[in-house]
N, C-alpha and C positions, 0 to 999 in steps of 0.2 A: 421645426418648420421655419425655414429661412430661405432668403434669396440673395443672390449676388447680381449686381448690375455692372456691366462693362459698357462704357460709353465714351463719346468724344468730349471735347472741352468747350463747346460753344454754348450760348445761352439756352437753346432749345434742349440740349442734352441735360443741362443742370435742372431745367424745369421738370423734365420727366423723372429725374433722380429724386426731386423733392416729392413728386406725386407718389413714387414707390415707397419713399421713407414714411409717408403718412399712413401707409397700410400697416405699419408696425412690423413688417416681415423683412425689411432690408437690413442685412447684417454686414455687408461690405460693399464698397463702391470702388471700382477700378476705372480710372480716368486715363484714356489715351490722349496725349497732347497732340491736337490736330493743327492744321495749317492756320495762318493768321486769318482772323475773321474778316478783316478788310485788307486784302492783299494789294500790292502795288502792280500797276499795269505793266506788261512787257514793254521793253524799250522799242521793240519793232513795230508797235502799233502807231497808226496815224494819230495826230493830236485829237481828231474828232472821235476816234474809237477810244482813246484814253479817257475822254470826258464821259462817254457812256459806261466804260468799265468802272471808273471811280464812282459814278452815280449808282450803278447796280449794287456794288458791294457795300457802299456806305448806307444805302437805303436798306439793304438786308440787315445790317447791324442796328440801324435805327428802329426798324420794325420789330426785330426780335427783342430788343431791349424794352420796347413799348408793351409787347404782348407777354413776355416772360420775365421781365425785370432784370436786374443786374445778375451776373453769374455768381450766385451764392449757392454753395453746396450744402446738403443736409448734414446734420450732426451724427454721422456714422463713421466707422473706420474707413479711411481712404488710402488707396495706393495709386500713385501716378506713374504711368509707364509711357514709353515711346512705342512706336509701331513694332520695332524689332523685339521689344520686351513682352509682347503679348503672349509669346510662346515660352516664357521663362518659367523656371521651377517655382518661383514665388507666386506667379499667377495660377499655376496649376494647383499649388497647395491651398491657396485661398478658395478656389472653386471647390476642391475636394472637401474642405473643412466647413465652409459656410453655405454653399449652394445645396442645401439638403432637399429643398422642394422645387426650386426653379433657378435656372441661370438665364438671364435675359440681357440682350445687348442692343445698343442703338448708337449708330454713328462712329463705331470703331471699325478697324480693318478686320478681315476674315480671321476667325480662330482656327487653329490647326486641328486635325483629327486627334492628335495627342492631347491637346488641351481639352477638347470636348469629351475625351474618354473619362475625364475626372468629373464630368457634370452629371446631374441627376437625369431622370427620364424626361422631365419637362425642361427643354432648353429652347429658347425662342430668340428671334431677332425682330426688332421693330424697324421696319423698312419704310423710309419716306417715299413711298410710291405705291401704286396699285399693281401688284403682280397678277397675271404674267405680262400685262401690257407694258409696264414700266419697271423693269428690273435694272439693277446696276447703279450708276452714278448720276447725280444731278437730276433726279427724277421728280422733283417738284418744279423744275424749270421746263422740261420737255412738253408736258401737256399743254401749257399755255403757248409755247412756241408752235406746237402743232394745232393750235386753235381748238383745243378741247379741254378748257379749264375744269369742266365737270369731272374730269378724270384725275384730279388732284386729290390724293388721299394717302392713307397709311395701311400697311399690311403687317400683321404679326404672323410670322411663319416659323416653323421648326428650323433650328440651326442645322445646316448641312454643308457639305463641301462645295456643292454647286452654288455659285453666287446667287443669293436671293431665290434659290430654287427649292427650298424645303417646303413641305406640305403646309398649306395655309390654315392658320388657326382662326383669324379674325381680320376683318377689313372695315374701314370707315372712310368717308369722303369729307372734304371740306365743304361747309355751306357756302353758297354763292351769294355774297352780299354786295349789293350795288355800290359802286365806287371803290371796291377793293382793287388793289394792285397785285402784281405777281407775288410779292413777298408777303403781303397780308393774307392772300389765299393760302400760301404755304404754311404760314403760322397758324391759321385756323385749322388746318388739317392736324397739326400736332395737338392743338387744344382739344379737338374732337377725340383723339386717341386718349388723351389724359383723362377725359371724363369716364372712359370705359375700361381703362387699364386696371383699376382696383378690382372690378368684377372679374376680369380675366385672371388676375393673380389669385383671387379667391378660388376660382375653378382649379388652378394648378395646385393649390394647397390641399383642396378637398377631394379631388378626383384623380384616380389612377389613369383613366382614359378620357380624352377630350376629342370630340369629333374634329376632323380635319379634311382638307380637300387637296388632292394632287395638284401641284403647281405645274401646269403643262407648259410646253415650250412654244405656244402659239404667239407669244408676245415678243418683246424686244429687250435685249440686254444692252443697255446704254453704257458706253465707256466714257470716262472723263476726257479722254483724248478727242472724242467727237465734238466736244463743246469748243466754240471759238467766239471771241468777242463780237464778230460780225453777226452772230445770232441775236445780239442785243438790239440790232437795228429794227428787227421785226417787232420786238416788244415795245421799245421806247420811241422809235421814230414813226413807224407805220401805224401802230395802234395806240401810241401815247400811254402805254401801260393801262389800257382800259379794256382788256380782253374779256374780263368778267362781264362788263356792261354789254359788250358786243354779243356775248352769248345770251344774256338775259333779254336783249332786244331782238332775239331770233335772227341774228345776222350770221350765225355760225351753225354748222350741222349739229343736230341734237342726237347724241348717242350716249345713253345712260349706261354706266357700268353695272355688271352683275356681281354683286358683292357676296362674299361668304362671311357669315356672322354667327356668333354663338348665342346672341339674344337680340 
């Protein structure tokens, strides 16, 4: 009974890796090296937008370090790969050998059909967004941008070739804490999943069948190319990064998500 975790290289990914290691079932960790956690702004931006860009990503780094600690990986066998190496023979061999009960991913690029063919029956992805409303990329940003911070959450779904389109296993939302900023809201969503992930892993270890829900197409598939630094003006200039407070003060439309949960 063992699991393999494939994840990105940022603090939130390391935090979930430690949570999985504490279950005692994590036998191998595959880390995809992701983009810089604090990227440089494009030269084409105005000086004003560069300031917002720098603030946004530096704040993300600061908040993630505060909530998740330094990026320290658990003491299990680790293989580091690039995006192009996710489909390598080495990765497939690790999955076939060590993912006897569960293959789980978070923050890595999409795995190929060939790679998944080596996985056990239970193969899941932890998606930083509520499906089907927020599938795709940057999905902890868009709910606040669209003035519905209550839709900030996490979805555990079956791995499938359709991006974030596999059947839903479990969902949770971030608690709305007065004074929280966009990045604190996103971090709390990850924390909420971390509290429930050990119970979900136990289900995968013990049960052949786990209830799931079809991930319908009525939501939105967000592409990374849709994001532009101009979007930051809504968050930081118009709302001063106080969108959670605006919602709690009943200044925004109240629309609660319908979650699918195992418990």
